[in-house]
TITI-609395 format. One record per residue (C-alpha): residue in three letters; residue number from 1; x, y, z. Coordinates in Angstrom, 1 decimal, decimal comma, always signed. Example, Ala and Ser with C-alpha at 12.3 -4.5 7.8 and 13.67 -1.06 7.14 Angstrom:
2
PT     r     k        u        v        w
PT   ALA     1    +12,3     -4,5     +7,8
PT   SER     2    +13,7     -1,1     +7,1
// end
This chain:
432
PT     r     k        u        v        w
PT   MET     1    +27,3    -68,7    -76,4
PT   LYS     2    +29,0    -70,2    -79,5
PT   MET     3    +32,1    -72,3    -78,9
PT   ARG     4    +35,0    -72,1    -81,4
PT   TYR     5    +37,3    -75,1    -81,9
PT   ASN     6    +40,6    -75,5    -83,6
PT   VAL     7    +39,6    -77,9    -86,4
PT   ALA     8    +43,1    -79,4    -86,9
PT   ALA     9    +43,5    -80,1    -83,2
PT   CYS    10    +40,1    -81,7    -83,0
PT   LEU    11    +40,9    -83,9    -86,0
PT   PHE    12    +44,2    -84,9    -84,5
PT   MET    13    +42,5    -85,8    -81,2
PT   LEU    14    +39,9    -87,8    -83,0
PT   LEU    15    +42,5    -89,8    -84,9
PT   MET    16    +44,4    -90,5    -81,7
PT   PHE    17    +41,2    -91,7    -80,0
PT   LEU    18    +40,3    -94,0    -82,9
PT   SER    19    +43,8    -95,3    -83,0
PT   SER    20    +43,7    -96,0    -79,3
PT   CYS    21    +40,6    -98,1    -79,9
PT   GLY    22    +42,7   -100,6    -81,8
PT   GLU    23    +41,6    -99,6    -85,3
PT   ASP    24    +44,1    -98,7    -88,1
PT   ARG    25    +43,2    -95,2    -89,3
PT   THR    26    +46,3    -94,6    -91,4
PT   TYR    27    +44,2    -94,2    -94,6
PT   GLU    28    +42,1    -91,5    -93,0
PT   TYR    29    +45,2    -89,7    -91,6
PT   LEU    30    +46,9    -89,7    -95,0
PT   GLU    31    +43,7    -88,4    -96,7
PT   LEU    32    +43,4    -85,6    -94,2
PT   THR    33    +47,0    -84,6    -94,6
PT   GLN    34    +47,6    -85,3    -98,2
PT   GLU    35    +48,6    -81,8    -99,2
PT   ASN    36    +51,4    -81,7    -96,6
PT   GLN    37    +52,4    -85,3    -97,3
PT   TRP    38    +52,9    -84,2   -100,9
PT   ILE    39    +55,0    -81,2    -99,9
PT   TYR    40    +57,2    -83,4    -97,6
PT   GLU    41    +57,7    -86,0   -100,3
PT   LYS    42    +58,8    -83,5   -102,9
PT   MET    43    +61,1    -81,7   -100,4
PT   GLN    44    +62,8    -85,0    -99,4
PT   ASP    45    +63,6    -85,5   -103,1
PT   VAL    46    +64,7    -82,2   -104,5
PT   TYR    47    +65,4    -79,8   -101,6
PT   LEU    48    +69,1    -78,7   -101,5
PT   TRP    49    +69,3    -79,3    -97,8
PT   SER    50    +67,1    -82,4    -97,6
PT   ASP    51    +69,7    -84,4    -95,7
PT   SER    52    +69,3    -82,0    -92,7
PT   MET    53    +65,5    -82,0    -92,8
PT   LYS    54    +63,9    -83,6    -89,8
PT   ARG    55    +60,7    -85,5    -90,3
PT   PRO    56    +57,8    -83,6    -88,7
PT   ASP    57    +55,7    -85,3    -86,0
PT   ARG    58    +52,2    -86,5    -87,0
PT   LYS    59    +50,5    -83,4    -85,6
PT   SER    60    +52,6    -81,1    -87,8
PT   PHE    61    +51,0    -82,5    -90,9
PT   PHE    62    +47,7    -80,8    -90,0
PT   ALA    63    +49,3    -77,3    -90,2
PT   LYS    64    +48,4    -74,9    -93,0
PT   GLU    65    +50,3    -75,8    -96,1
PT   SER    66    +52,3    -72,6    -96,3
PT   ALA    67    +53,3    -72,9    -92,6
PT   PHE    68    +54,2    -76,6    -93,0
PT   PHE    69    +56,4    -75,8    -96,0
PT   GLN    70    +58,1    -73,0    -94,1
PT   SER    71    +58,8    -75,3    -91,2
PT   LEU    72    +60,9    -77,6    -93,4
PT   LEU    73    +63,3    -75,0    -94,5
PT   GLN    74    +66,8    -74,6    -93,4
PT   ARG    75    +67,1    -71,7    -91,0
PT   ASN    76    +69,1    -69,4    -93,3
PT   ASP    77    +67,2    -70,3    -96,5
PT   ARG    78    +66,0    -66,9    -97,8
PT   PHE    79    +65,0    -68,1   -101,3
PT   SER    80    +62,6    -71,1   -101,1
PT   HIS    81    +59,0    -70,0   -101,1
PT   PHE    82    +55,4    -71,2   -101,2
PT   ALA    83    +52,8    -69,7   -103,5
PT   ASP    84    +49,0    -70,2   -103,7
PT   SER    85    +46,9    -69,0   -106,7
PT   ALA    86    +46,5    -65,5   -105,2
PT   ILE    87    +50,2    -65,0   -104,5
PT   ASN    88    +51,0    -65,6   -108,2
PT   THR    89    +49,2    -62,4   -109,1
PT   SER    90    +50,5    -58,8   -109,0
PT   TYR    91    +49,6    -55,2   -109,7
PT   GLY    92    +52,9    -54,9   -111,5
PT   LEU    93    +54,7    -52,4   -109,3
PT   SER    94    +58,2    -52,1   -107,9
PT   TYR    95    +58,5    -49,4   -105,3
PT   ALA    96    +60,3    -48,0   -102,2
PT   ILE    97    +58,6    -47,1    -98,9
PT   MET    98    +59,9    -44,1    -97,0
PT   ARG    99    +58,9    -41,5    -94,5
PT   ASP   100    +58,0    -38,1    -95,8
PT   PRO   101    +61,3    -37,2    -97,5
PT   LEU   102    +60,6    -33,5    -97,2
PT   GLY   103    +60,2    -33,8    -93,5
PT   VAL   104    +56,8    -32,0    -93,5
PT   GLN   105    +54,8    -34,9    -92,0
PT   LYS   106    +57,5    -37,1    -90,5
PT   SER   107    +54,9    -39,8    -89,4
PT   LYS   108    +53,5    -40,1    -93,0
PT   SER   109    +54,8    -42,8    -95,4
PT   TYR   110    +55,0    -42,7    -99,2
PT   ALA   111    +55,6    -45,3   -101,8
PT   LEU   112    +57,9    -44,1   -104,6
PT   VAL   113    +57,2    -46,0   -107,8
PT   LEU   114    +60,4    -47,2   -109,3
PT   PHE   115    +59,2    -49,5   -112,1
PT   VAL   116    +55,8    -50,3   -113,7
PT   GLU   117    +55,4    -53,5   -115,7
PT   PRO   118    +54,1    -52,8   -119,2
PT   GLY   119    +50,5    -54,1   -119,6
PT   SER   120    +50,0    -54,5   -115,9
PT   PRO   121    +47,0    -53,2   -113,8
PT   ALA   122    +49,3    -50,5   -112,5
PT   ALA   123    +50,3    -49,4   -116,0
PT   ASN   124    +46,8    -49,5   -117,3
PT   ALA   125    +45,8    -47,2   -114,4
PT   GLY   126    +48,3    -44,7   -115,4
PT   LEU   127    +50,9    -45,2   -112,7
PT   LYS   128    +54,5    -44,4   -113,8
PT   ARG   129    +58,0    -44,3   -112,5
PT   GLY   130    +58,5    -41,4   -110,1
PT   ASP   131    +54,9    -41,3   -108,9
PT   TRP   132    +54,4    -41,1   -105,1
PT   ILE   133    +51,6    -43,2   -103,7
PT   THR   134    +50,0    -42,1   -100,4
PT   LYS   135    +47,0    -44,4   -100,2
PT   ILE   136    +45,5    -47,4   -101,8
PT   GLY   137    +41,7    -48,0   -101,3
PT   LYS   138    +41,0    -47,0    -97,7
PT   TYR   139    +44,5    -47,7    -96,5
PT   ALA   140    +47,0    -44,9    -95,9
PT   LEU   141    +50,4    -46,4    -96,4
PT   ASN   142    +52,7    -47,2    -93,6
PT   ALA   143    +55,8    -49,4    -93,0
PT   SER   144    +53,6    -52,4    -92,1
PT   ASN   145    +50,8    -52,4    -94,7
PT   TYR   146    +52,7    -51,6    -97,9
PT   GLY   147    +51,9    -55,2    -99,1
PT   TYR   148    +48,6    -53,9   -100,3
PT   LEU   149    +50,5    -52,5   -103,3
PT   ASP   150    +51,6    -56,0   -104,3
PT   ARG   151    +48,3    -57,6   -105,0
PT   GLY   152    +44,5    -57,5   -104,3
PT   GLY   153    +41,3    -56,6   -106,0
PT   ALA   154    +40,4    -53,5   -108,0
PT   ALA   155    +41,3    -50,4   -105,9
PT   SER   156    +41,6    -46,6   -106,0
PT   VAL   157    +45,2    -45,3   -105,8
PT   PHE   158    +45,9    -41,8   -104,5
PT   THR   159    +49,1    -40,1   -105,6
PT   SER   160    +51,1    -36,9   -104,8
PT   ARG   161    +54,1    -35,2   -106,4
PT   ILE   162    +57,1    -33,2   -105,3
PT   VAL   163    +57,5    -29,9   -107,2
PT   LEU   164    +59,8    -26,9   -106,8
PT   ASP   165    +58,0    -23,8   -105,5
PT   GLU   166    +59,4    -21,0   -107,7
PT   GLU   167    +58,8    -18,4   -105,0
PT   SER   168    +60,5    -20,1   -102,0
PT   MET   169    +62,8    -22,2   -104,3
PT   GLU   170    +62,0    -25,2   -102,0
PT   TYR   171    +60,5    -28,5   -102,8
PT   VAL   172    +56,9    -28,9   -101,7
PT   TRP   173    +54,2    -31,6   -101,9
PT   GLN   174    +51,4    -31,1   -104,5
PT   GLU   175    +48,3    -33,2   -104,7
PT   GLY   176    +48,3    -35,7   -107,5
PT   ASP   177    +45,7    -37,9   -109,1
PT   THR   178    +43,3    -40,6   -108,0
PT   LEU   179    +43,7    -43,5   -110,3
PT   GLN   180    +41,6    -46,6   -110,7
PT   MET   181    +43,6    -49,8   -110,7
PT   GLY   182    +42,2    -53,2   -111,8
PT   ALA   183    +42,6    -56,4   -109,8
PT   ALA   184    +46,0    -58,0   -109,6
PT   THR   185    +46,6    -60,6   -112,3
PT   THR   186    +49,3    -63,0   -113,4
PT   LEU   187    +52,1    -61,3   -115,3
PT   SER   188    +54,9    -62,4   -117,5
PT   PRO   189    +58,2    -60,6   -117,3
PT   ILE   190    +59,3    -58,2   -120,0
PT   ASP   191    +62,9    -59,2   -120,6
PT   VAL   192    +64,0    -56,3   -122,7
PT   TYR   193    +62,5    -53,0   -121,5
PT   VAL   194    +64,9    -50,6   -123,2
PT   ASP   195    +67,5    -51,1   -125,9
PT   THR   196    +69,0    -48,1   -127,5
PT   VAL   197    +72,3    -46,5   -128,6
PT   TYR   198    +73,5    -43,1   -127,5
PT   SER   199    +76,2    -40,9   -129,2
PT   GLN   200    +78,3    -39,1   -126,7
PT   ARG   201    +81,5    -37,2   -127,8
PT   GLY   202    +82,0    -39,5   -130,7
PT   ARG   203    +81,4    -42,6   -128,7
PT   LYS   204    +78,5    -45,1   -129,4
PT   ILE   205    +77,1    -46,4   -126,2
PT   GLY   206    +74,6    -49,3   -126,2
PT   TYR   207    +72,1    -49,4   -123,3
PT   LEU   208    +70,1    -52,5   -122,5
PT   VAL   209    +67,5    -52,7   -119,6
PT   CYS   210    +67,2    -56,4   -119,1
PT   ASN   211    +64,5    -57,2   -116,5
PT   SER   212    +64,6    -61,0   -116,7
PT   PHE   213    +66,5    -63,9   -118,4
PT   SER   214    +63,4    -65,9   -119,1
PT   ALA   215    +63,3    -68,6   -121,8
PT   ASP   216    +60,5    -66,8   -123,6
PT   GLY   217    +62,6    -63,6   -123,7
PT   LYS   218    +65,8    -65,3   -125,0
PT   GLU   219    +65,4    -64,1   -128,6
PT   ALA   220    +64,6    -60,5   -127,6
PT   ILE   221    +67,8    -60,4   -125,4
PT   LEU   222    +70,1    -61,9   -128,1
PT   SER   223    +68,6    -59,8   -130,8
PT   SER   224    +69,2    -56,6   -128,8
PT   ILE   225    +72,9    -57,6   -128,2
PT   GLU   226    +73,2    -58,5   -131,9
PT   SER   227    +71,8    -55,0   -132,9
PT   PHE   228    +74,5    -53,4   -130,8
PT   LYS   229    +77,1    -55,3   -132,8
PT   GLN   230    +75,5    -54,2   -136,1
PT   GLN   231    +75,6    -50,6   -134,9
PT   ASN   232    +79,3    -50,9   -133,9
PT   VAL   233    +78,9    -49,8   -130,3
PT   GLY   234    +82,1    -49,2   -128,5
PT   GLU   235    +80,7    -49,4   -124,9
PT   LEU   236    +77,8    -51,4   -123,5
PT   ILE   237    +75,7    -50,6   -120,4
PT   ILE   238    +73,5    -53,4   -119,1
PT   ASP   239    +70,9    -52,3   -116,5
PT   LEU   240    +69,9    -55,3   -114,3
PT   ARG   241    +68,6    -53,3   -111,3
PT   TYR   242    +65,1    -54,9   -111,6
PT   ASN   243    +66,2    -58,3   -112,9
PT   ARG   244    +65,2    -61,1   -110,5
PT   GLY   245    +66,8    -63,9   -112,5
PT   GLY   246    +65,3    -66,5   -114,8
PT   SER   247    +67,1    -69,1   -116,8
PT   ILE   248    +70,8    -69,7   -116,2
PT   ALA   249    +71,0    -71,1   -119,8
PT   VAL   250    +69,7    -67,9   -121,3
PT   ALA   251    +72,0    -65,8   -119,1
PT   ALA   252    +75,0    -67,9   -120,3
PT   GLU   253    +74,0    -67,5   -123,9
PT   ALA   254    +73,7    -63,7   -123,5
PT   ALA   255    +77,1    -63,6   -121,8
PT   SER   256    +78,5    -65,6   -124,7
PT   MET   257    +77,8    -62,7   -127,1
PT   ILE   258    +79,8    -60,3   -124,9
PT   VAL   259    +82,9    -62,2   -123,7
PT   PRO   260    +86,0    -62,6   -126,0
PT   ALA   261    +85,9    -65,5   -128,4
PT   GLU   262    +88,6    -67,3   -126,5
PT   ASN   263    +86,1    -68,0   -123,7
PT   VAL   264    +83,9    -70,1   -125,9
PT   GLY   265    +83,7    -73,6   -124,4
PT   GLY   266    +84,7    -72,3   -121,0
PT   THR   267    +82,5    -72,5   -117,9
PT   PHE   268    +79,9    -69,9   -117,3
PT   CYS   269    +78,8    -71,5   -114,0
PT   LYS   270    +77,8    -74,9   -112,6
PT   LEU   271    +74,7    -76,1   -110,7
PT   ALA   272    +75,5    -78,6   -107,9
PT   TYR   273    +72,4    -80,5   -106,6
PT   ASN   274    +72,0    -82,6   -103,4
PT   SER   275    +73,5    -86,0   -103,1
PT   LEU   276    +70,3    -87,7   -104,3
PT   ASN   277    +70,3    -85,7   -107,5
PT   SER   278    +74,0    -85,3   -108,2
PT   ASN   279    +73,4    -86,8   -111,6
PT   CYS   280    +71,6    -83,6   -112,4
PT   ASP   281    +74,7    -81,5   -111,9
PT   THR   282    +75,0    -79,2   -114,9
PT   ILE   283    +77,8    -77,1   -116,3
PT   TYR   284    +76,8    -74,2   -118,4
PT   LYS   285    +79,4    -73,1   -121,0
PT   TYR   286    +80,0    -70,1   -123,2
PT   VAL   287    +78,6    -71,1   -126,6
PT   GLN   288    +79,9    -70,2   -130,1
PT   SER   289    +78,5    -66,8   -131,1
PT   ASN   290    +79,4    -63,5   -132,8
PT   THR   291    +80,7    -61,5   -129,9
PT   LEU   292    +80,8    -57,7   -129,4
PT   SER   293    +84,5    -57,9   -128,5
PT   LEU   294    +84,3    -55,1   -126,0
PT   GLY   295    +87,2    -54,2   -123,8
PT   LYS   296    +84,9    -53,1   -120,9
PT   VAL   297    +81,3    -53,6   -119,9
PT   TYR   298    +79,3    -51,4   -117,5
PT   ILE   299    +76,6    -53,1   -115,4
PT   ILE   300    +74,0    -51,3   -113,2
PT   CYS   301    +72,5    -53,4   -110,4
PT   GLY   302    +70,5    -53,0   -107,2
PT   ALA   303    +69,1    -54,8   -104,2
PT   GLU   304    +66,5    -56,6   -106,3
PT   THR   305    +69,1    -58,0   -108,8
PT   ARG   306    +69,3    -61,7   -108,1
PT   GLY   307    +69,7    -65,3   -109,3
PT   ALA   308    +70,7    -65,7   -113,0
PT   ALA   309    +71,4    -61,9   -113,1
PT   GLU   310    +74,0    -62,3   -110,4
PT   ALA   311    +75,5    -65,3   -112,1
PT   PHE   312    +75,7    -63,2   -115,3
PT   ILE   313    +77,7    -60,4   -113,5
PT   ALA   314    +80,0    -62,9   -111,7
PT   ALA   315    +80,8    -64,8   -114,9
PT   LEU   316    +81,6    -61,6   -116,8
PT   ARG   317    +83,9    -60,5   -114,1
PT   THR   318    +85,8    -63,8   -114,4
PT   ALA   319    +85,8    -63,9   -118,2
PT   LEU   320    +86,7    -60,2   -118,9
PT   GLY   321    +88,6    -59,5   -115,7
PT   TYR   322    +87,4    -57,7   -112,6
PT   ASN   323    +88,6    -54,3   -113,7
PT   ASN   324    +86,9    -54,7   -117,1
PT   VAL   325    +83,4    -55,0   -115,7
PT   ALA   326    +82,4    -51,8   -114,0
PT   VAL   327    +79,6    -52,7   -111,6
PT   ILE   328    +77,6    -49,7   -110,5
PT   GLY   329    +74,8    -49,5   -107,9
PT   GLU   330    +74,0    -51,5   -104,8
PT   THR   331    +75,0    -54,9   -103,5
PT   THR   332    +72,7    -57,5   -105,0
PT   ALA   333    +70,4    -60,0   -103,2
PT   GLY   334    +73,0    -62,8   -102,9
PT   GLU   335    +70,8    -65,6   -104,3
PT   TYR   336    +73,6    -68,1   -104,6
PT   VAL   337    +71,2    -71,1   -105,2
PT   ALA   338    +69,0    -72,2   -108,0
PT   THR   339    +65,3    -72,7   -107,3
PT   GLU   340    +62,7    -74,8   -109,1
PT   THR   341    +58,9    -74,2   -109,0
PT   ILE   342    +56,9    -77,4   -108,6
PT   GLU   343    +53,1    -77,2   -109,2
PT   SER   344    +51,0    -79,3   -106,8
PT   PRO   345    +47,6    -81,0   -107,6
PT   TYR   346    +46,1    -78,8   -104,8
PT   ASN   347    +46,1    -75,3   -106,3
PT   PHE   348    +49,5    -74,2   -104,9
PT   SER   349    +53,1    -74,5   -105,8
PT   ILE   350    +56,4    -74,7   -103,9
PT   THR   351    +59,7    -73,3   -105,1
PT   PRO   352    +62,5    -74,9   -103,1
PT   ALA   353    +66,2    -74,2   -103,5
PT   VAL   354    +67,6    -77,2   -105,4
PT   ALA   355    +71,2    -76,5   -106,3
PT   PHE   356    +74,2    -74,3   -105,5
PT   VAL   357    +75,4    -71,9   -108,2
PT   GLU   358    +79,2    -72,4   -108,4
PT   ASN   359    +82,0    -71,2   -110,6
PT   GLY   360    +84,2    -73,5   -112,6
PT   ASP   361    +86,4    -74,3   -109,6
PT   GLY   362    +83,4    -75,4   -107,5
PT   ALA   363    +83,3    -72,3   -105,3
PT   SER   364    +79,9    -71,0   -104,3
PT   LEU   365    +79,2    -67,6   -105,9
PT   TYR   366    +78,1    -64,3   -104,4
PT   SER   367    +76,5    -65,7   -101,2
PT   ALA   368    +76,8    -62,2    -99,8
PT   GLY   369    +75,7    -60,6   -103,0
PT   VAL   370    +77,6    -59,1   -105,9
PT   VAL   371    +79,4    -56,0   -104,4
PT   PRO   372    +79,6    -53,1   -106,9
PT   GLY   373    +82,9    -51,5   -107,6
PT   TYR   374    +81,1    -48,1   -107,5
PT   THR   375    +78,4    -47,8   -104,9
PT   MET   376    +75,5    -45,6   -106,0
PT   ASP   377    +71,8    -45,4   -104,9
PT   GLU   378    +69,2    -44,3   -107,5
PT   LEU   379    +67,2    -42,8   -104,7
PT   SER   380    +70,0    -40,3   -104,0
PT   ASP   381    +68,1    -38,0   -106,3
PT   PHE   382    +64,5    -39,0   -105,6
PT   TYR   383    +63,3    -35,5   -106,4
PT   ARG   384    +63,9    -36,2   -110,0
PT   ILE   385    +63,1    -39,8   -111,0
PT   TYR   386    +63,3    -40,0   -114,8
PT   ASN   387    +62,2    -42,9   -117,0
PT   LEU   388    +64,6    -45,6   -117,6
PT   GLY   389    +66,5    -44,8   -120,8
PT   ASN   390    +66,4    -41,0   -120,2
PT   THR   391    +70,0    -39,8   -120,2
PT   GLN   392    +69,2    -37,6   -117,2
PT   GLU   393    +68,1    -40,6   -115,1
PT   TYR   394    +70,5    -40,7   -112,1
PT   MET   395    +72,2    -44,1   -112,7
PT   LEU   396    +72,4    -43,8   -116,4
PT   TYR   397    +73,6    -40,2   -116,3
PT   ASN   398    +76,4    -41,1   -113,9
PT   THR   399    +77,4    -44,2   -115,9
PT   ILE   400    +77,6    -42,3   -119,2
PT   TYR   401    +79,6    -39,6   -117,6
PT   TYR   402    +82,0    -42,2   -116,2
PT   ILE   403    +82,4    -43,7   -119,7
PT   VAL   404    +83,1    -40,4   -121,3
PT   ASN   405    +85,2    -38,7   -118,6
PT   GLY   406    +86,8    -41,6   -116,7
PT   SER   407    +85,3    -40,6   -113,4
PT   PHE   408    +82,0    -40,0   -111,7
PT   PRO   409    +80,6    -36,4   -111,6
PT   GLN   410    +80,3    -34,5   -108,4
PT   TYR   411    +76,6    -34,7   -108,9
PT   GLU   412    +74,9    -32,8   -106,0
PT   ALA   413    +71,3    -33,7   -105,7
PT   ALA   414    +69,0    -31,8   -103,4
PT   LYS   415    +69,3    -33,2    -99,9
PT   ALA   416    +66,3    -34,7    -98,1
PT   ASN   417    +65,7    -34,5    -94,3
PT   VAL   418    +65,5    -38,3    -94,2
PT   SER   419    +68,2    -40,3    -96,0
PT   SER   420    +67,1    -42,9    -98,5
PT   LYS   421    +69,3    -45,3    -96,5
PT   SER   422    +66,7    -45,3    -93,7
PT   LEU   423    +64,0    -46,8    -95,9
PT   PRO   424    +61,9    -49,2    -93,8
PT   ALA   425    +61,2    -51,5    -96,7
PT   TYR   426    +61,5    -52,1   -100,4
PT   GLY   427    +58,6    -53,4   -102,5
PT   LYS   428    +59,0    -56,7   -104,4
PT   SER   429    +59,6    -56,8   -108,1
PT   ILE   430    +56,6    -58,4   -109,9
PT   SER   431    +58,9    -60,8   -111,8
PT   ARG   432    +59,8    -64,1   -110,2
// end
């Protein structure tokens, strides 16, 4: 019979034995634990809560790198994360998992596709917003294995669709397509997904879907806002529901093009680092720019909206006034800290929280998330999921109606047997 041993435990016992023999084996110990020694050294230096970190015992340094990193985090830290080379890849999907919304097969789970990153394996396979995924490869989806939709090798994806039966006038399931999706890959965010102008009852309404505030996407974002000015838009809708952050500096510059000119030179937000790095504290200001000079801005957000996107919303509320920023959607993620990705020499990276995001008075921002003034869930009408930018798309339709009429419509969507509020899980956006 073959015996299986815990390698880390055996190595630790060996080191203890050799040490007990009077020989100094420190070099061997450091060599065997060099990956975790590197993690600990970096975390001591930059981690926001490094002063409350306890030094692990010698045995802990033999743990798997991801587990060791996790063991160093403050209990309520939801934002620091570890990534190896595989975790940095994605199929390019954002989705919601729910039980059969028609109630036909209550034990069956479906993934409703909410966003597909352009140029991603999912997009190349033909997946699109509004598709329902029932199975990937050999795995029928359920509340515990939906992670197979995030990353992996090439796989078959099986879809279904909800259609209205004209005879019974009831919604029913219809078999969809079998699509071939390539292996997950590294993706770059598409900062500007939609920028267009609608004319509604004599009003010109600009609509910008901004999915990231990345440094690479800065020119595209600023160019879109500038085009709205050139077209003399009177109202602006900024859709941040799939925006997972990016550069605070880019968010500040974008906001500078929206707030009144008297805000130039004022504080957008401040990053406050730990005591070892207080010299890195940074104040981001509104910079000189040609502003839109709008009286009111409308922002669509969701549970995936986080980081720099939350700072953007909070800052606009301060600069324009709470009542002049209509925030529509769901409470955001509440990522009130800035993170920094540090690449290791060992084929993995760590992304610890490094600073608090504060307003000009030093108060921490949106730790419980940005709460919308108008709560609305895009899944309320999951029978009809239109593409972003389509004026019949649930969130955009309601926002435009509000702009034109001053109130939200009594928009009665078909009711599902299972409320969208009971969703077991949301998929992760592919942008980090």
